[in-house]
C-alpha positions in Angstrom: -33.0 -9.0 0.1 -34.9 -10.2 -3.3 -32.6 -11.5 -6.1 -31.7 -9.2 -8.5 -31.7 -10.5 -11.8 -28.3 -9.8 -14.0 -28.2 -10.1 -18.4 -24.5 -11.2 -19.9 -23.8 -9.4 -23.3 -21.0 -11.1 -24.9 -20.4 -14.5 -23.5 -17.0 -15.3 -24.9 -13.1 -16.0 -22.7 -13.9 -14.2 -19.6 -17.5 -14.8 -19.2 -17.5 -18.3 -19.0 -13.4 -18.4 -17.5 -14.1 -15.9 -14.6 -17.8 -14.0 -14.7 -20.1 -17.5 -15.2 -17.9 -19.3 -12.3 -18.4 -15.7 -9.8 -22.3 -15.6 -11.0 -22.7 -19.3 -9.9 -21.4 -18.8 -6.5 -23.6 -15.8 -5.8 -26.4 -17.4 -7.1 -25.7 -20.2 -4.4 -26.3 -17.4 -2.1 -29.6 -15.4 -3.2 -27.5 -12.5 -4.9 -27.8 -13.6 -8.4 -30.4 -15.0 -10.5 -28.3 -14.5 -14.7 -31.3 -13.2 -16.0 -30.4 -14.0 -19.7 -27.0 -13.8 -21.8 -26.8 -12.2 -25.5 -24.2 -13.7 -28.2 -24.4 -13.7 -32.1 -22.6 -16.9 -31.6 -24.6 -20.2 -30.5 -21.5 -22.0 -29.7 -21.0 -19.3 -27.2 -24.9 -19.1 -26.1 -24.0 -23.5 -25.5 -20.7 -23.0 -23.8 -22.3 -19.6 -20.9 -25.5 -21.6 -20.8 -24.1 -24.6 -19.2 -23.3 -22.4 -16.7 -27.2 -20.2 -15.9 -30.1 -23.0 -18.2 -33.0 -21.4 -17.2 -31.4 -18.4 -18.7 -33.3 -17.0 -21.8 -31.1 -17.0 -24.7 -30.7 -14.6 -26.8 -29.8 -13.3 -30.8 -30.1 -9.6 -30.5 -29.4 -6.9 -28.1 -32.8 -5.8 -27.9 -34.0 -9.3 -26.8 -31.6 -8.7 -24.8 -32.4 -5.6 -22.9 -37.1 -6.9 -23.2 -35.7 -9.9 -20.4 -36.5 -7.4 -18.2 -33.0 -7.9 -15.7 -32.6 -4.3 -14.2 -28.2 -5.4 -13.9 -26.7 -6.5 -17.3 -22.1 -7.5 -17.3 -21.4 -6.2 -20.9 -18.1 -7.9 -22.3 -19.3 -8.1 -25.4 -15.4 -7.5 -27.7 -14.4 -3.4 -27.5 -16.2 -1.8 -30.0 -19.3 -3.5 -28.9 -18.8 -1.6 -25.7 -19.9 1.4 -26.2 -22.4 0.6 -28.2 -24.8 -1.9 -26.1 -24.0 0.1 -22.9 -25.6 2.7 -23.6 -28.5 0.7 -25.2 -28.3 -0.6 -21.8 -27.7 2.3 -19.4 -31.3 4.5 -21.7 -33.4 0.8 -21.0 -32.5 1.7 -17.4 -30.5 -1.2 -16.2 -27.7 -0.8 -14.1 -23.7 -2.2 -16.7 -20.8 -3.5 -15.2 -18.3 -3.4 -18.8 -15.6 -5.0 -19.6 -11.8 -3.9 -19.7 -11.2 -2.4 -22.0 -14.2 1.1 -21.6 -14.3 1.9 -24.7 -11.6 1.6 -27.9 -12.3 5.7 -27.4 -11.8 8.2 -25.0 -15.2 10.0 -27.5 -16.6 6.8 -26.8 -16.5 6.1 -22.9 -16.9 10.0 -22.7 -20.6 9.6 -24.0 -20.7 6.2 -21.4 -20.1 8.6 -18.4 -21.9 11.0 -20.3 -25.4 8.9 -20.1 -24.5 6.2 -17.0 -24.8 10.4 -15.3 -27.8 11.7 -17.3 -29.9 8.6 -17.2 -28.1 7.9 -13.2 -27.5 4.2 -14.0 -24.8 2.9 -12.3 -21.9 2.2 -14.2 -19.0 0.2 -13.7 -15.6 -0.4 -15.8 -14.2 -4.1 -14.8 -10.7 -3.0 -13.3 -10.6 -5.9 -11.4 -7.7 -6.1 -10.1 -8.4 -2.7 -7.8 -10.1 -5.4 -6.1 -6.9 -7.5 -4.7 -6.2 -6.6 -1.3 -3.1 -6.8 -1.5 -3.4 -4.3 -4.3 -5.5 -2.3 -2.2 -2.9 -1.9 1.6 -0.1 -0.9 -1.5 -3.2 2.3 -2.2 -2.6 2.6 1.6 1.3 2.3 1.9 2.3 4.5 -1.0 -0.4 8.0 -0.2 0.5 7.3 3.7 4.2 7.4 2.8 4.4 4.5 5.3 7.6 4.1 4.1 8.8 7.5 3.3 8.7 9.3 0.0 8.5 7.9 -3.5 12.3 7.9 -5.3 10.9 5.7 -8.9 9.0 3.0 -9.6 8.7 0.0 -12.0 5.9 -1.7 -13.7 7.0 -5.4 -16.3 4.6 -6.5 -17.5 4.3 -9.0 -20.6 5.0 -12.6 -22.1 3.8 -14.6 -24.9 0.2 -13.2 -25.3 -1.9 -16.9 -24.5 -6.1 -16.1 -23.8 -8.1 -17.8 -25.6 -10.0 -15.1 -27.3 -13.3 -16.3 -29.2 -12.5 -13.4 -32.3 -9.7 -11.6 -33.8 -10.7 -9.0 -32.1 -7.6 -8.3 -30.0 -5.8 -8.1 -32.9 -7.8 -5.2 -35.2 -6.9 -2.3 -35.7 -11.0 -0.7 -36.1 -12.5 -4.0 -33.6 -9.8 -3.1 -30.6 -8.6 -0.2 -31.2 -4.9 -0.6 -29.9 -2.5 -3.4 -29.2 -1.1 -4.1 -26.0 -1.9 -0.4 -24.3 -4.7 -0.7 -24.8 -5.5 -4.6 -23.1 -3.3 -5.1 -20.6 -2.0 -1.3 -19.8 -5.9 -0.4 -19.0 -5.4 -2.1 -16.1 -1.4 -1.2 -15.1 -2.4 2.1 -15.7 -5.9 2.7 -13.8 -3.1 1.1 -11.1 -0.5 3.9 -11.2 -3.1 6.6 -10.7 -4.8 5.2 -8.0 -1.4 5.3 -5.9 0.2 8.4 -7.9 -2.5 10.7 -9.3 -2.5 12.1 -12.4 1.3 12.1 -13.8 2.8 15.4 -14.5 4.6 14.2 -17.8 4.5 11.0 -20.2 6.9 9.8 -22.5 5.6 6.6 -24.6 6.3 4.9 -27.9 5.5 1.5 -28.3 6.9 -0.6 -32.2 3.1 -0.4 -34.0 4.5 1.1 -37.3 0.7 1.8 -38.6 -0.5 -1.6 -36.9 -1.1 -2.2 -33.9 1.4 -2.5 -31.1 3.0 -5.8 -29.2 5.7 -4.0 -27.5 5.7 -0.5 -25.7 7.6 1.4 -23.4 5.5 4.4 -21.1 7.5 7.3 -19.1 5.5 8.7 -16.5 6.9 12.4 -14.3 5.5 13.0 -11.3 6.5 16.1 -9.1 9.8 14.2 -7.0 9.7 11.0 -8.6 8.9 9.4 -12.5 9.0 6.1 -12.7 7.4 3.3 -15.9 5.0 0.7 -17.6 6.7 -2.1 -19.9 4.7 -3.6 -21.4 4.4 -7.0 -24.0 2.7 -9.1 -26.2 5.7 -11.7 -27.0 8.4 -11.2 -25.1 8.6 -12.7 -21.8 9.2 -9.5 -18.6 9.7 -10.1 -14.5 6.1 -9.4 -14.3 6.8 -7.5 -10.7 6.1 -4.4 -10.0 8.4 -2.4 -7.8 8.4 0.8 -6.1 10.8 1.9 -4.3 10.7 4.8 -1.3 12.8 6.5 1.6 13.1 3.7 4.0 12.2 1.0 1.5 10.4 -0.8 -1.3 7.3 -2.6 -1.6 7.3 -5.4 -5.1 4.1 -7.0 -5.6 4.1 -10.2 -8.1 1.9 -9.3 -11.4 -2.1 -11.4 -10.5 -1.2 -11.7 -6.7 -4.1 -10.8 -5.6 -3.6 -11.1 -1.6 0.2 -11.7 -1.7 2.6 -8.1 -1.1 6.6 -8.2 -0.8 7.9 -6.1 1.2 11.8 -5.0 2.6 12.5 -1.6 4.8 16.2 -0.3 3.9 18.6 -2.1 5.6 16.9 -5.8 6.6 18.1 -9.0 4.8 15.0 -10.0 4.8 11.8 -10.3 2.2 8.7 -9.3 4.1 6.1 -11.0 3.1 2.8 -9.0 3.6 -1.1 -10.5 2.7 -3.8 -8.9 3.1 -6.5 -11.3 4.1 -9.7 -11.1 4.1 -13.2 -12.9 5.7 -15.0 -13.6 2.7 -18.4 -12.3 2.3 -19.5 -15.7 1.3 -18.5 -17.1 3.9 -15.9 -19.6 3.4 -17.9 -23.4 3.7 -20.2 -22.1 1.4 -17.9 -20.5 -0.9 -14.3 -22.5 0.1 -12.8 -22.2 -3.6 -13.7 -18.4 -4.2 -13.2 -17.8 -0.1 -11.7 -13.5 0.6 -7.9 -12.6 -1.5 -8.5 -15.1 -4.3 -7.9 -14.0 -7.6 -11.8 -15.3 -8.8 -12.7 -14.1 -5.1 -12.1 -11.0 -6.7 -14.9 -11.3 -9.1 -17.0 -12.1 -6.1 -16.1 -9.2 -4.9 -16.8 -6.9 -7.9 -19.8 -8.5 -8.8 -21.0 -7.9 -5.7 -20.2 -4.1 -5.2 -21.9 -3.5 -8.7 -24.6 -5.5 -7.6 -25.3 -3.5 -4.2 -24.8 -0.1 -6.3 -27.3 -0.7 -8.5 -30.5 -2.0 -5.4 -28.3 1.7 -4.2 -26.3 0.1 -1.2 -23.3 0.7 -2.6 -21.2 3.6 -4.5 -19.3 2.2 -7.0 -15.6 1.3 -6.2 -14.6 1.7 -9.9 -17.6 4.2 -11.8 -17.7 5.2 -14.7 -15.7 8.9 -14.4 -12.9 6.4 -12.6 -12.8 4.6 -16.2 -12.5 7.0 -17.8 -8.8 8.4 -15.9 -6.7 5.6 -17.8 -8.6 5.7 -20.5 -7.2 9.5 -21.2 -4.4 9.1 -20.1 -3.8 5.8 -23.1 -4.3 8.8 -25.0 -2.1 11.0 -24.0 0.3 8.3 -24.9 -0.7 7.1 -28.7 -1.4 11.4 -29.0 2.4 10.9 -29.0 4.0 8.8 -29.3 6.9 7.2 -30.7 8.7 4.5 -32.0 10.7 2.3 -29.0 13.8 2.0 -29.3 15.1 -1.2 -31.6 18.8 -1.3 -32.2 18.8 -4.4 -34.6 17.3 -2.6 -36.9 19.9 -0.5 -40.0 19.4 3.4 -41.0 17.5 2.8 -43.3 15.6 0.5 -41.9 15.4 3.3 -39.2 14.1 5.4 -41.2 11.5 4.3 -42.5 9.8 3.0 -39.2 9.5 6.5 -37.9 8.6 6.9 -41.3 5.4 4.2 -41.0 5.2 4.7 -36.9 4.2 8.2 -37.7 7.4 9.6 -35.3 8.6 11.3 -39.0 
């Protein structure tokens, strides 16, 4: 198998913390070679170049395109995702674009259209679909292994702690949204992956003209419903639950390989493990063997690189990424002010006016 040359646009925290270590493992296996890097900040370029000292440091995206790679990762701030992804696809490269796919549905639709027209793979970095635990939950839910679904709850949040390398996450023009677009894109992707498109959506947040730090989404399906609660400043349970006719499923956020199953009437919670042998082999990569958070980056990259070679279908294509973007757009278009019982009547009226609720 010929080693594939890959370029990276954006050398921020997601690249340095996750993509780079995973790519080092794949490079050791002879699957990929990181041949070029682009970031407008020299310090960020230097931080990632230490993983790939032979890669070409590029000052512009145009220079990156001319470096001769067959594939690229776009890990720039979200406002650049649409433009950079389209330029790379047009240049003949397959692209793995980090989440969120774009800062607007229209940008995301253009990306998907360019991928269709050029015939180049466009993968979206909705990493959680590669967690063995969440794949197992999907099978249990869709097979109705515990009977009909009754309800679900997906609370996720806490004090913001991501080592962001720029203030773009907190600038509306740069990020396109707050916690819903940042974290919620993962959650709503999973919800639709498990249950399909909801019939009705009710959405509320605390944006009041800025970016939301807290939000709630209520989703209605045929015969059941559920909620998604997200926060950047308040600790939440960080445990998803799905109540079914004959039992309950529960998953702790970021546990790649474990979930809990409690049959109705059972006195014990069953800890379920969905281990799969590492495609690289434990002896070659013990720290990143399958079933870990880090190994999910390897699985995501392997799927993307195989698609670039024409050997596999993408697990999370641009068309799949569009689904959560469209649901987020539905939420923002129907935005209401989240309940804030501590506000006086006058403050509540002013807050609703700022949020666009009145």
